[in-house]
TORZA-696647 format. One record per residue: residue number from 1; x, z, y of N, C-alpha, C in turn. Coordinates in pm, whole numbers. Layout:
N
<pt><pos>NUM</pos><n_px>X</n_px><n_pz>Z</n_pz><n_py>Y</n_py><ca_px>X</ca_px><ca_pz>Z</ca_pz><ca_py>Y</ca_py><c_px>X</c_px><c_pz>Z</c_pz><c_py>Y</c_py></pt>
...
//
This chain:
68
<pt><pos>1</pos><n_px>1189</n_px><n_pz>-53</n_pz><n_py>13108</n_py><ca_px>1335</ca_px><ca_pz>-48</ca_pz><ca_py>13115</ca_py><c_px>1379</c_px><c_pz>-117</c_pz><c_py>13243</c_py></pt>
<pt><pos>2</pos><n_px>1469</n_px><n_pz>-55</n_pz><n_py>13318</n_py><ca_px>1514</ca_px><ca_pz>-108</ca_pz><ca_py>13446</ca_py><c_px>1619</c_px><c_pz>-216</c_pz><c_py>13423</c_py></pt>
<pt><pos>3</pos><n_px>1617</n_px><n_pz>-317</n_pz><n_py>13509</n_py><ca_px>1718</ca_px><ca_pz>-422</ca_pz><ca_py>13500</ca_py><c_px>1850</c_px><c_pz>-371</c_pz><c_py>13554</c_py></pt>
<pt><pos>4</pos><n_px>1959</n_px><n_pz>-447</n_pz><n_py>13527</n_py><ca_px>2091</ca_px><ca_pz>-408</ca_pz><ca_py>13578</ca_py><c_px>2089</c_px><c_pz>-399</c_pz><c_py>13730</c_py></pt>
<pt><pos>5</pos><n_px>2018</n_px><n_pz>-490</n_pz><n_py>13795</n_py><ca_px>2013</ca_px><ca_pz>-490</ca_pz><ca_py>13941</ca_py><c_px>1945</c_px><c_pz>-363</c_pz><c_py>13993</c_py></pt>
<pt><pos>6</pos><n_px>1844</n_px><n_pz>-316</n_pz><n_py>13923</n_py><ca_px>1774</ca_px><ca_pz>-195</ca_pz><ca_py>13966</ca_py><c_px>1857</c_px><c_pz>-70</c_pz><c_py>13939</c_py></pt>
<pt><pos>7</pos><n_px>1938</n_px><n_pz>-71</n_pz><n_py>13833</n_py><ca_px>2017</ca_px><ca_pz>48</ca_pz><ca_py>13800</ca_py><c_px>2139</c_px><c_pz>64</c_pz><c_py>13889</c_py></pt>
<pt><pos>8</pos><n_px>2194</n_px><n_pz>-44</n_pz><n_py>13940</n_py><ca_px>2315</ca_px><ca_pz>-38</ca_pz><ca_py>14022</ca_py><c_px>2280</c_px><c_pz>-25</c_pz><c_py>14169</c_py></pt>
<pt><pos>9</pos><n_px>2364</n_px><n_pz>51</n_pz><n_py>14241</n_py><ca_px>2344</ca_px><ca_pz>62</ca_pz><ca_py>14385</ca_py><c_px>2407</c_px><c_pz>-57</c_pz><c_py>14456</c_py></pt>
<pt><pos>10</pos><n_px>2405</n_px><n_pz>-60</n_pz><n_py>14588</n_py><ca_px>2456</ca_px><ca_pz>-175</ca_pz><ca_py>14666</ca_py><c_px>2604</c_px><c_pz>-200</c_pz><c_py>14642</c_py></pt>
<pt><pos>11</pos><n_px>2682</n_px><n_pz>-97</n_pz><n_py>14614</n_py><ca_px>2826</ca_px><ca_pz>-114</ca_pz><ca_py>14595</ca_py><c_px>2861</c_px><c_pz>-163</c_pz><c_py>14455</c_py></pt>
<pt><pos>12</pos><n_px>2760</n_px><n_pz>-182</n_pz><n_py>14370</n_py><ca_px>2788</ca_px><ca_pz>-230</ca_pz><ca_py>14236</ca_py><c_px>2812</c_px><c_pz>-119</c_pz><c_py>14136</c_py></pt>
<pt><pos>13</pos><n_px>2811</n_px><n_pz>6</n_pz><n_py>14180</n_py><ca_px>2833</ca_px><ca_pz>119</ca_pz><ca_py>14092</ca_py><c_px>2703</c_px><c_pz>167</c_pz><c_py>14031</c_py></pt>
<pt><pos>14</pos><n_px>2712</n_px><n_pz>271</n_pz><n_py>13953</n_py><ca_px>2595</ca_px><ca_pz>328</ca_pz><ca_py>13889</ca_py><c_px>2514</c_px><c_pz>404</c_pz><c_py>13993</c_py></pt>
<pt><pos>15</pos><n_px>2385</n_px><n_pz>397</n_pz><n_py>13983</n_py><ca_px>2297</ca_px><ca_pz>463</ca_pz><ca_py>14079</ca_py><c_px>2315</c_px><c_pz>614</c_pz><c_py>14080</c_py></pt>
<pt><pos>16</pos><n_px>2273</n_px><n_pz>678</n_pz><n_py>14186</n_py><ca_px>2292</ca_px><ca_pz>822</ca_pz><ca_py>14205</ca_py><c_px>2211</c_px><c_pz>904</c_pz><c_py>14105</c_py></pt>
<pt><pos>17</pos><n_px>2105</n_px><n_pz>847</n_pz><n_py>14049</n_py><ca_px>2021</ca_px><ca_pz>922</ca_pz><ca_py>13959</ca_py><c_px>2088</c_px><c_pz>949</c_pz><c_py>13824</c_py></pt>
<pt><pos>18</pos><n_px>2195</n_px><n_pz>878</n_pz><n_py>13793</n_py><ca_px>2266</ca_px><ca_pz>899</ca_pz><ca_py>13667</ca_py><c_px>2385</c_px><c_pz>991</c_pz><c_py>13692</c_py></pt>
<pt><pos>19</pos><n_px>2407</n_px><n_pz>1087</n_pz><n_py>13601</n_py><ca_px>2517</ca_px><ca_pz>1182</ca_pz><ca_py>13615</ca_py><c_px>2647</c_px><c_pz>1122</c_pz><c_py>13565</c_py></pt>
<pt><pos>20</pos><n_px>2757</n_px><n_pz>1162</n_pz><n_py>13626</n_py><ca_px>2890</ca_px><ca_pz>1121</ca_pz><ca_py>13581</ca_py><c_px>2923</c_px><c_pz>1201</c_pz><c_py>13456</c_py></pt>
<pt><pos>21</pos><n_px>2969</n_px><n_pz>1135</n_pz><n_py>13349</n_py><ca_px>3003</ca_px><ca_pz>1210</ca_pz><ca_py>13228</ca_py><c_px>3121</c_px><c_pz>1304</c_pz><c_py>13253</c_py></pt>
<pt><pos>22</pos><n_px>3126</n_px><n_pz>1413</n_pz><n_py>13179</n_py><ca_px>3231</ca_px><ca_pz>1514</ca_pz><ca_py>13196</ca_py><c_px>3370</c_px><c_pz>1456</c_pz><c_py>13175</c_py></pt>
<pt><pos>23</pos><n_px>3386</n_px><n_pz>1364</n_pz><n_py>13078</n_py><ca_px>3518</ca_px><ca_pz>1307</ca_pz><ca_py>13053</ca_py><c_px>3568</c_px><c_pz>1227</c_pz><c_py>13173</c_py></pt>
<pt><pos>24</pos><n_px>3477</n_px><n_pz>1170</n_pz><n_py>13251</n_py><ca_px>3518</ca_px><ca_pz>1093</ca_pz><ca_py>13369</ca_py><c_px>3577</c_px><c_pz>1185</c_pz><c_py>13475</c_py></pt>
<pt><pos>25</pos><n_px>3520</n_px><n_pz>1303</n_pz><n_py>13490</n_py><ca_px>3575</ca_px><ca_pz>1400</ca_pz><ca_py>13585</ca_py><c_px>3714</c_px><c_pz>1444</c_pz><c_py>13542</c_py></pt>
<pt><pos>26</pos><n_px>3733</n_px><n_pz>1469</n_pz><n_py>13412</n_py><ca_px>3864</ca_px><ca_pz>1507</ca_pz><ca_py>13361</ca_py><c_px>3967</c_px><c_pz>1396</c_pz><c_py>13381</c_py></pt>
<pt><pos>27</pos><n_px>3926</n_px><n_pz>1273</n_pz><n_py>13358</n_py><ca_px>4016</ca_px><ca_pz>1160</ca_pz><ca_py>13376</ca_py><c_px>4057</c_px><c_pz>1145</c_pz><c_py>13522</c_py></pt>
<pt><pos>28</pos><n_px>3962</n_px><n_pz>1164</n_pz><n_py>13614</n_py><ca_px>3993</ca_px><ca_pz>1157</ca_pz><ca_py>13757</ca_py><c_px>4090</c_px><c_pz>1267</c_pz><c_py>13797</c_py></pt>
<pt><pos>29</pos><n_px>4071</n_px><n_pz>1388</n_pz><n_py>13745</n_py><ca_px>4162</ca_px><ca_pz>1498</ca_pz><ca_py>13776</ca_py><c_px>4302</c_px><c_pz>1469</c_pz><c_py>13724</c_py></pt>
<pt><pos>30</pos><n_px>4313</n_px><n_pz>1412</n_pz><n_py>13604</n_py><ca_px>4443</ca_px><ca_pz>1376</ca_pz><ca_py>13548</ca_py><c_px>4511</c_px><c_pz>1271</c_pz><c_py>13634</c_py></pt>
<pt><pos>31</pos><n_px>4437</n_px><n_pz>1168</n_pz><n_py>13672</n_py><ca_px>4491</ca_px><ca_pz>1061</ca_pz><ca_py>13757</ca_py><c_px>4541</c_px><c_pz>1119</c_pz><c_py>13889</c_py></pt>
<pt><pos>32</pos><n_px>4459</n_px><n_pz>1202</n_pz><n_py>13952</n_py><ca_px>4497</ca_px><ca_pz>1262</ca_pz><ca_py>14081</ca_py><c_px>4623</c_px><c_pz>1346</c_pz><c_py>14068</c_py></pt>
<pt><pos>33</pos><n_px>4638</n_px><n_pz>1419</n_pz><n_py>13956</n_py><ca_px>4758</ca_px><ca_pz>1503</ca_pz><ca_py>13939</ca_py><c_px>4882</c_px><c_pz>1417</c_pz><c_py>13922</c_py></pt>
<pt><pos>34</pos><n_px>4870</n_px><n_pz>1303</n_pz><n_py>13856</n_py><ca_px>4986</ca_px><ca_pz>1213</ca_pz><ca_py>13839</ca_py><c_px>5023</c_px><c_pz>1149</c_pz><c_py>13972</c_py></pt>
<pt><pos>35</pos><n_px>4924</n_px><n_pz>1109</n_pz><n_py>14050</n_py><ca_px>4949</ca_px><ca_pz>1047</ca_pz><ca_py>14180</ca_py><c_px>5018</c_px><c_pz>1146</c_pz><c_py>14274</c_py></pt>
<pt><pos>36</pos><n_px>4985</n_px><n_pz>1273</n_pz><n_py>14262</n_py><ca_px>5042</ca_px><ca_pz>1374</ca_pz><ca_py>14351</ca_py><c_px>5184</c_px><c_pz>1416</c_pz><c_py>14311</c_py></pt>
<pt><pos>37</pos><n_px>5232</n_px><n_pz>1375</n_pz><n_py>14193</n_py><ca_px>5367</ca_px><ca_pz>1411</ca_pz><ca_py>14151</ca_py><c_px>5470</c_px><c_pz>1342</c_pz><c_py>14239</c_py></pt>
<pt><pos>38</pos><n_px>5581</n_px><n_pz>1410</n_pz><n_py>14269</n_py><ca_px>5686</ca_px><ca_pz>1346</ca_pz><ca_py>14350</ca_py><c_px>5755</c_px><c_pz>1235</c_pz><c_py>14269</c_py></pt>
<pt><pos>39</pos><n_px>5809</n_px><n_pz>1138</n_pz><n_py>14340</n_py><ca_px>5881</ca_px><ca_pz>1027</ca_pz><ca_py>14278</ca_py><c_px>6016</c_px><c_pz>1079</c_pz><c_py>14227</c_py></pt>
<pt><pos>40</pos><n_px>6048</n_px><n_pz>1057</n_pz><n_py>14099</n_py><ca_px>6177</ca_px><ca_pz>1104</ca_pz><ca_py>14047</ca_py><c_px>6295</c_px><c_pz>1041</c_pz><c_py>14120</c_py></pt>
<pt><pos>41</pos><n_px>6404</n_px><n_pz>1114</n_pz><n_py>14130</n_py><ca_px>6525</ca_px><ca_pz>1065</ca_pz><ca_py>14199</ca_py><c_px>6576</c_px><c_pz>936</c_pz><c_py>14137</c_py></pt>
<pt><pos>42</pos><n_px>6565</n_px><n_pz>922</n_pz><n_py>14005</n_py><ca_px>6613</ca_px><ca_pz>800</ca_pz><ca_py>13940</ca_py><c_px>6534</c_px><c_pz>678</c_pz><c_py>13987</c_py></pt>
<pt><pos>43</pos><n_px>6405</n_px><n_pz>695</n_pz><n_py>14009</n_py><ca_px>6323</ca_px><ca_pz>585</ca_pz><ca_py>14061</ca_py><c_px>6362</c_px><c_pz>553</c_pz><c_py>14204</c_py></pt>
<pt><pos>44</pos><n_px>6387</n_px><n_pz>657</n_pz><n_py>14284</n_py><ca_px>6429</ca_px><ca_pz>635</ca_pz><ca_py>14423</ca_py><c_px>6560</c_px><c_pz>558</c_pz><c_py>14427</c_py></pt>
<pt><pos>45</pos><n_px>6655</n_px><n_pz>596</n_pz><n_py>14340</n_py><ca_px>6783</ca_px><ca_pz>526</ca_pz><ca_py>14334</ca_py><c_px>6765</c_px><c_pz>380</c_pz><c_py>14294</c_py></pt>
<pt><pos>46</pos><n_px>6681</n_px><n_pz>356</n_pz><n_py>14194</n_py><ca_px>6655</ca_px><ca_pz>220</ca_pz><ca_py>14149</ca_py><c_px>6592</c_px><c_pz>136</c_pz><c_py>14259</c_py></pt>
<pt><pos>47</pos><n_px>6495</n_px><n_pz>191</n_pz><n_py>14329</n_py><ca_px>6431</ca_px><ca_pz>119</ca_pz><ca_py>14439</ca_py><c_px>6531</c_px><c_pz>87</c_pz><c_py>14550</c_py></pt>
<pt><pos>48</pos><n_px>6620</n_px><n_pz>181</n_pz><n_py>14579</n_py><ca_px>6722</ca_px><ca_pz>157</ca_pz><ca_py>14682</ca_py><c_px>6815</c_px><c_pz>43</c_pz><c_py>14640</c_py></pt>
<pt><pos>49</pos><n_px>6854</n_px><n_pz>40</n_pz><n_py>14513</n_py><ca_px>6940</ca_px><ca_pz>-69</ca_pz><ca_py>14464</ca_py><c_px>6869</c_px><c_pz>-203</c_pz><c_py>14471</c_py></pt>
<pt><pos>50</pos><n_px>6741</n_px><n_pz>-205</n_pz><n_py>14437</n_py><ca_px>6665</ca_px><ca_pz>-329</ca_pz><ca_py>14444</ca_py><c_px>6652</c_px><c_pz>-377</c_pz><c_py>14588</c_py></pt>
<pt><pos>51</pos><n_px>6630</n_px><n_pz>-285</n_pz><n_py>14680</n_py><ca_px>6622</ca_px><ca_pz>-321</ca_pz><ca_py>14822</ca_py><c_px>6754</c_px><c_pz>-380</c_pz><c_py>14870</c_py></pt>
<pt><pos>52</pos><n_px>6866</n_px><n_pz>-320</n_pz><n_py>14828</n_py><ca_px>6998</ca_px><ca_pz>-370</ca_pz><ca_py>14867</ca_py><c_px>7021</c_px><c_pz>-510</c_pz><c_py>14813</c_py></pt>
<pt><pos>53</pos><n_px>6983</n_px><n_pz>-534</n_pz><n_py>14688</n_py><ca_px>7007</ca_px><ca_pz>-666</ca_pz><ca_py>14629</ca_py><c_px>6918</c_px><c_pz>-772</c_pz><c_py>14693</c_py></pt>
<pt><pos>54</pos><n_px>6798</n_px><n_pz>-737</n_pz><n_py>14736</n_py><ca_px>6711</ca_px><ca_pz>-832</ca_pz><ca_py>14805</ca_py><c_px>6760</c_px><c_pz>-861</c_pz><c_py>14946</c_py></pt>
<pt><pos>55</pos><n_px>6826</n_px><n_pz>-765</n_pz><n_py>15009</n_py><ca_px>6870</ca_px><ca_pz>-781</ca_pz><ca_py>15146</ca_py><c_px>6997</c_px><c_pz>-865</c_pz><c_py>15157</c_py></pt>
<pt><pos>56</pos><n_px>7074</n_px><n_pz>-878</n_pz><n_py>15050</n_py><ca_px>7202</ca_px><ca_pz>-950</ca_pz><ca_py>15054</ca_py><c_px>7196</c_px><c_pz>-1073</c_pz><c_py>14963</c_py></pt>
<pt><pos>57</pos><n_px>7158</n_px><n_pz>-1190</n_pz><n_py>15018</n_py><ca_px>7156</ca_px><ca_pz>-1312</ca_pz><ca_py>14936</ca_py><c_px>7298</c_px><c_pz>-1351</c_pz><c_py>14897</c_py></pt>
<pt><pos>58</pos><n_px>7317</n_px><n_pz>-1396</n_pz><n_py>14774</n_py><ca_px>7451</ca_px><ca_pz>-1426</ca_pz><ca_py>14724</ca_py><c_px>7505</c_px><c_pz>-1559</c_pz><c_py>14773</c_py></pt>
<pt><pos>59</pos><n_px>7419</n_px><n_pz>-1660</n_pz><n_py>14796</n_py><ca_px>7468</ca_px><ca_pz>-1792</ca_pz><ca_py>14836</ca_py><c_px>7406</c_px><c_pz>-1839</c_pz><c_py>14967</c_py></pt>
<pt><pos>60</pos><n_px>7339</n_px><n_pz>-1752</n_pz><n_py>15037</n_py><ca_px>7280</ca_px><ca_pz>-1789</ca_pz><ca_py>15165</ca_py><c_px>7139</c_px><c_pz>-1845</c_pz><c_py>15153</c_py></pt>
<pt><pos>61</pos><n_px>7100</n_px><n_pz>-1885</n_pz><n_py>15033</n_py><ca_px>6964</ca_px><ca_pz>-1939</ca_pz><ca_py>15013</ca_py><c_px>6869</c_px><c_pz>-1824</c_pz><c_py>14982</c_py></pt>
<pt><pos>62</pos><n_px>6745</n_px><n_pz>-1839</n_pz><n_py>15023</n_py><ca_px>6647</ca_px><ca_pz>-1734</ca_pz><ca_py>14993</ca_py><c_px>6629</c_px><c_pz>-1720</c_pz><c_py>14843</c_py></pt>
<pt><pos>63</pos><n_px>6610</n_px><n_pz>-1595</n_pz><n_py>14799</n_py><ca_px>6589</ca_px><ca_pz>-1570</ca_pz><ca_py>14657</ca_py><c_px>6447</c_px><c_pz>-1600</c_pz><c_py>14618</c_py></pt>
<pt><pos>64</pos><n_px>6430</n_px><n_pz>-1657</n_pz><n_py>14500</n_py><ca_px>6297</ca_px><ca_pz>-1681</ca_pz><ca_py>14446</ca_py><c_px>6279</c_px><c_pz>-1590</c_pz><c_py>14326</c_py></pt>
<pt><pos>65</pos><n_px>6171</n_px><n_pz>-1515</n_pz><n_py>14327</n_py><ca_px>6146</ca_px><ca_pz>-1424</ca_pz><ca_py>14217</ca_py><c_px>6084</c_px><c_pz>-1497</c_pz><c_py>14099</c_py></pt>
<pt><pos>66</pos><n_px>6115</n_px><n_pz>-1449</n_pz><n_py>13981</n_py><ca_px>6053</ca_px><ca_pz>-1503</ca_pz><ca_py>13861</ca_py><c_px>6114</c_px><c_pz>-1633</c_pz><c_py>13812</c_py></pt>
<pt><pos>67</pos><n_px>6227</n_px><n_pz>-1675</n_pz><n_py>13868</n_py><ca_px>6289</ca_px><ca_pz>-1800</ca_pz><ca_py>13824</ca_py><c_px>6411</c_px><c_pz>-1776</c_pz><c_py>13736</c_py></pt>
<pt><pos>68</pos><n_px>6443</n_px><n_pz>-1651</n_pz><n_py>13710</n_py><ca_px>6561</ca_px><ca_pz>-1620</ca_pz><ca_py>13628</ca_py><c_px>6531</c_px><c_pz>-1628</c_pz><c_py>13482</c_py></pt>
//
């Protein structure tokens, strides 16, 4: 039986001699299709509002995130 070090390649992944399971290919295709989807307009609007609120400090002091 091969040790973990022998089974893994230099990058820490599974060696080339082992096949990728079919479900992994399907999962990668699903992920890629979601990444390729355009950003919804509502998200674009929300991001624009957040950018505006970060750009305009209310009291002149820098804003600290996570303190609210």
